C-alpha positions as CSV (number, residue, x, y, z in Angstrom):
1,M,24.0,2.5,-46.0
2,N,21.0,1.5,-48.0
3,T,19.5,1.8,-51.3
4,K,16.0,2.7,-51.2
5,T,13.1,2.4,-53.8
6,T,9.5,3.1,-53.0
7,F,6.8,1.0,-55.1
8,F,3.0,1.1,-55.1
9,R,0.6,-1.4,-56.6
10,R,1.0,-0.1,-60.2
11,L,2.7,-3.2,-61.9
12,P,2.0,-2.3,-65.4
13,H,3.6,1.2,-65.0
14,R,6.7,-0.4,-63.8
15,L,6.9,-3.5,-65.9
16,P,9.5,-2.0,-68.5
17,R,12.1,-1.0,-65.8
18,I,11.3,-4.0,-63.9
19,L,12.0,-6.3,-67.0
20,A,15.1,-4.4,-67.4
21,V,16.3,-5.2,-64.1
22,L,15.5,-8.9,-64.2
23,C,17.3,-9.2,-67.5
24,L,20.3,-9.5,-65.3
25,L,19.1,-12.9,-64.6
26,A,19.4,-14.2,-68.1
27,P,22.4,-16.3,-69.0
28,G,25.1,-14.8,-71.4
29,V,24.2,-11.2,-70.3
30,R,27.7,-9.4,-70.0
31,P,28.2,-7.6,-66.6
32,L,29.8,-4.3,-66.4
33,A,33.3,-5.8,-66.0
34,D,34.0,-8.7,-68.5
35,N,34.7,-11.5,-65.9
36,F,32.6,-10.5,-62.9
37,T,29.0,-9.9,-61.5
38,L,29.2,-6.8,-59.6
39,P,27.4,-5.9,-56.4
40,E,25.1,-3.6,-57.9
41,Q,23.8,-6.1,-60.3
42,L,23.0,-8.6,-57.3
43,I,21.4,-5.7,-55.6
44,G,19.3,-5.1,-58.9
45,V,18.4,-8.7,-59.0
46,T,17.4,-9.1,-55.2
47,Q,15.2,-5.8,-55.6
48,G,13.4,-6.9,-58.6
49,F,12.8,-10.3,-57.0
50,L,11.5,-8.8,-53.7
51,E,9.1,-6.9,-55.4
52,F,7.5,-9.8,-57.5
53,S,7.1,-11.7,-54.2
54,V,5.7,-8.7,-52.4
55,E,2.9,-8.2,-55.4
56,D,2.1,-11.8,-55.4
57,Y,1.8,-11.9,-51.5
58,L,-0.6,-8.8,-51.9
59,A,-2.4,-10.5,-54.5
60,T,-2.8,-13.9,-53.2
61,S,-3.7,-12.5,-49.5
62,Q,-5.9,-10.0,-51.2
63,T,-4.3,-7.4,-49.1
64,E,-4.0,-3.7,-49.8
65,G,-1.3,-1.2,-48.8
66,R,1.9,0.1,-50.2
67,Y,5.3,-1.0,-49.5
68,D,8.9,0.1,-49.6
69,I,11.9,-2.3,-50.2
70,Q,15.5,-1.3,-48.9
71,V,18.2,-3.5,-50.1
72,N,21.2,-3.6,-48.1
73,N,24.7,-2.4,-49.8
74,L,27.0,-5.3,-50.4
75,D,31.1,-4.9,-50.3
76,P,31.9,-2.9,-53.1
77,R,35.3,-5.4,-53.4
78,L,32.8,-8.3,-54.1
79,R,33.4,-10.1,-57.5
80,M,31.7,-13.1,-58.2
81,P,32.4,-14.9,-61.6
82,V,30.0,-14.2,-64.6
83,C,27.4,-17.3,-64.5
84,D,26.8,-19.2,-67.6
85,Q,23.3,-19.9,-66.8
86,Q,20.3,-17.8,-65.2
87,L,20.5,-16.5,-62.0
88,N,18.4,-18.1,-59.3
89,A,16.9,-15.8,-56.6
90,T,15.0,-17.4,-53.8
91,L,13.7,-15.8,-50.3
92,E,15.9,-17.7,-47.6
93,S,14.2,-16.1,-44.5
94,P,11.4,-15.4,-43.2
95,A,8.4,-17.4,-45.1
96,Q,7.0,-14.3,-46.1
97,P,8.3,-11.1,-47.9
98,L,7.9,-8.7,-45.1
99,G,10.1,-7.3,-42.4
100,R,13.9,-8.1,-42.3
101,V,14.6,-10.7,-45.1
102,T,17.4,-12.5,-46.9
103,V,17.5,-13.2,-50.6
104,R,19.7,-16.1,-51.8
105,V,21.2,-15.1,-55.1
106,R,22.6,-18.0,-56.6
107,C,24.5,-19.3,-59.6
108,D,24.3,-23.2,-61.1
109,G,26.6,-22.8,-64.0
110,S,30.2,-24.1,-64.2
111,S,31.5,-21.7,-61.8
112,P,28.7,-21.8,-59.2
113,W,28.3,-19.6,-56.2
114,T,25.7,-18.3,-53.8
115,V,25.3,-14.5,-52.2
116,F,22.9,-14.1,-49.2
117,V,21.6,-10.5,-49.8
118,P,20.0,-8.9,-46.9
119,A,16.8,-6.2,-47.3
120,Q,13.8,-5.0,-45.4
121,V,10.5,-4.9,-46.9
122,R,7.9,-2.5,-45.1
123,L,4.5,-2.9,-45.8
124,F,2.2,0.1,-44.8
125,R,-1.6,-0.5,-44.0
126,N,-4.4,1.5,-42.1
127,V,-4.5,0.1,-38.6
128,V,-6.7,1.1,-35.4
129,T,-4.9,3.6,-33.3
130,A,-5.7,5.4,-29.9
131,T,-6.8,9.1,-30.5
132,R,-6.3,9.5,-26.6
133,P,-5.1,7.7,-23.5
134,L,-7.5,4.7,-23.0
135,K,-7.9,3.3,-19.2
136,R,-8.1,-0.2,-18.3
137,E,-12.1,-1.4,-18.1
138,S,-13.1,1.5,-20.1
139,I,-15.3,0.5,-23.5
140,V,-14.1,1.9,-26.7
141,S,-16.0,4.6,-28.4
142,E,-15.9,6.1,-31.9
143,Q,-14.0,9.0,-30.6
144,D,-11.3,6.8,-29.2
145,V,-9.9,5.4,-32.3
146,A,-8.7,6.1,-35.9
147,L,-7.1,4.5,-38.6
148,R,-3.6,5.3,-39.3
149,E,-1.0,4.2,-41.6
150,R,1.8,1.7,-40.2
151,D,4.2,-0.6,-40.6
152,V,2.5,-4.1,-40.3
153,G,5.7,-5.9,-40.6
154,S,6.8,-4.5,-37.4
155,L,3.6,-5.0,-35.5
156,N,4.7,-8.4,-33.9
157,Q,1.5,-8.4,-31.6
158,G,-0.8,-8.0,-34.2
159,F,-3.3,-5.1,-35.1
160,L,-6.7,-4.5,-36.0
161,S,-7.6,-3.1,-39.7
162,S,-11.2,-1.8,-38.9
163,L,-12.5,0.3,-36.5
164,D,-15.4,-2.3,-35.8
165,Q,-13.2,-4.7,-34.4
166,A,-12.5,-2.0,-31.4
167,I,-15.4,-0.1,-30.9
168,G,-17.7,-1.4,-28.1
169,Q,-14.9,-3.5,-26.6
170,K,-13.5,-3.5,-23.2
171,I,-9.9,-2.2,-22.8
172,I,-8.0,-4.5,-20.7
173,R,-4.5,-3.1,-21.3
174,P,-4.2,0.7,-21.0
175,A,-3.2,2.5,-24.2
176,V,-1.5,5.8,-24.6
177,I,-2.6,8.3,-27.6
178,D,-1.3,7.2,-31.0
179,Q,-0.6,3.8,-29.9
180,V,-1.4,0.9,-32.0
181,L,-4.2,-1.2,-30.4
182,T,-3.9,-5.1,-30.8
183,P,-6.1,-8.0,-30.1
184,A,-4.3,-8.2,-26.8
185,H,-5.8,-4.6,-25.7
186,L,-9.4,-5.7,-26.0
187,E,-11.9,-8.3,-24.9
188,Q,-15.7,-8.5,-25.5
189,A,-17.2,-6.1,-23.1
190,E,-20.2,-7.5,-20.6
191,V,-23.1,-5.3,-22.0
192,V,-25.7,-7.5,-20.2
193,R,-24.9,-9.4,-17.0
194,K,-26.6,-12.6,-15.6
195,G,-29.5,-11.5,-13.6
196,D,-30.0,-8.1,-15.2
197,Q,-33.5,-7.0,-16.2
198,V,-33.6,-6.3,-19.9
199,V,-36.1,-5.0,-22.5
200,I,-36.6,-7.8,-25.0
201,T,-37.8,-6.5,-28.4
202,A,-39.4,-8.7,-30.8
203,R,-39.1,-7.7,-34.5
204,S,-41.0,-8.5,-37.6
205,G,-40.3,-6.2,-40.3
206,T,-41.4,-2.7,-39.4
207,L,-43.7,-4.3,-36.5
208,S,-41.9,-4.6,-33.0
209,V,-43.2,-5.5,-29.6
210,R,-41.5,-4.9,-26.1
211,M,-41.7,-7.1,-22.9
212,P,-39.8,-7.4,-19.9
213,G,-37.2,-10.0,-19.2
214,E,-34.5,-11.3,-17.1
215,A,-30.9,-12.1,-18.6
216,L,-29.8,-15.8,-17.8
217,S,-26.4,-15.4,-19.1
218,K,-24.0,-12.7,-19.8
219,G,-23.3,-11.3,-23.2
220,G,-21.5,-8.6,-25.2
221,F,-22.9,-6.5,-28.0
222,S,-24.3,-8.5,-30.7
223,E,-23.7,-11.9,-28.9
224,Q,-26.2,-14.2,-28.4
225,I,-27.8,-15.0,-24.6
226,R,-30.6,-16.7,-22.9
227,V,-33.3,-14.6,-21.5
228,R,-36.6,-15.2,-19.6
229,N,-39.7,-13.6,-20.6
230,L,-41.1,-12.5,-17.5
231,N,-44.6,-12.3,-18.9
232,S,-44.8,-15.8,-20.7
233,K,-41.9,-17.3,-18.5
234,R,-40.7,-18.7,-21.5
235,V,-36.7,-18.9,-22.3
236,V,-35.4,-17.7,-25.7
237,K,-32.3,-16.7,-27.5
238,A,-31.8,-12.8,-28.1
239,R,-29.2,-11.0,-29.5
240,V,-27.5,-7.9,-27.2
241,T,-28.3,-4.6,-28.8
242,G,-27.3,-2.1,-26.0
243,P,-27.0,-2.1,-22.5
244,G,-30.4,-3.7,-20.9
245,Q,-31.7,-4.3,-24.2
246,V,-31.9,-7.4,-26.4
247,E,-33.7,-8.5,-29.3
248,V,-35.5,-11.5,-30.9
249,A,-37.0,-12.3,-34.3
250,M,-40.6,-12.6,-34.0
């Protein structure tokens, strides 16, 4: 059975409550029982520590999202001696406070002890998901994908946080409706193949000139490829703008 609290990134609104929880870390505070630190206090210390750790992770990585912390209940018979020093809480595993975590709560006082408290931290972000079944070799369109909220801590194969990362890409792994798309599902689609006849558009501000060309290399959308101008026979680098379409700066 778990104790569950949902937090949002509004630290100032929660500060008085968090400080009250973290007061349990201070030396000299008497526990609920005269001679023992009770399981409920260890859970409170763990919860407060994880909340600050996740807030710091989100701020450092400039990540947006909401998170949920679940601290496992401890054996109600657990009785640790009162610590005459400040309790020390550290993240035992993993390196980041996401997913299944273990917090080490340690007393370095005259009667030292250590308790390992398991918990789970879920971080919810908007990620790219399929709005309908996607077949292998198909090209992702705007109608094929949408952003949906998911727990990214459980997405071991990664995820995409922007629709632009998927639209125009080629599907190399089939996906079912509502499935999270990962980098392993996609590869750059070949919008232009080597040997294709292309239209070269040279632009300068509002002025544009078109001429026939031949692709000398393959490329996906927005990639730079080598093309030959069939009028002047010059070879230039151009950016792929669509099937059979490339663009150069004038």
